[in-house]
C-alpha positions, 0 to 999 in steps of 0.5 A: 500500500502506497501512502500519498502526500499532497502539498497545497499552497494558497496564493492570496492577495496582499490584503488577505495576507495582511488580515491573516498576519494580523489575526495570527499576531492577535492570536499569539498575544491572546495565547501569551496573555492566557499563559501569563494569567495561568502562571500567575494563578499557579504561583499565587494559589498553587492551582492550575486553571481548567479549560472552562476557566481559560475559556471564560478568561479569553471571553472576558479579555475579548470583551474588554480589549478591542484588539482581541475582537478581531478574532473569531469566536472559534479561535478565542 
């Protein structure tokens, strides 16, 4: 049995590339903010945040900060 591998490349306009780059940067900032909050929670209370708490924190950050509102709800 042979395994086939396919390689695809998306050619997008400069506008689309800029939007994707912006969304990636904002997603990285949100991830780092959540990671920092989780590390602080562990240092202060020796408690790791579960998935529900992290989702709620991400939602709160998106509501407060207009920069994070660029991301879609499934991303953040």
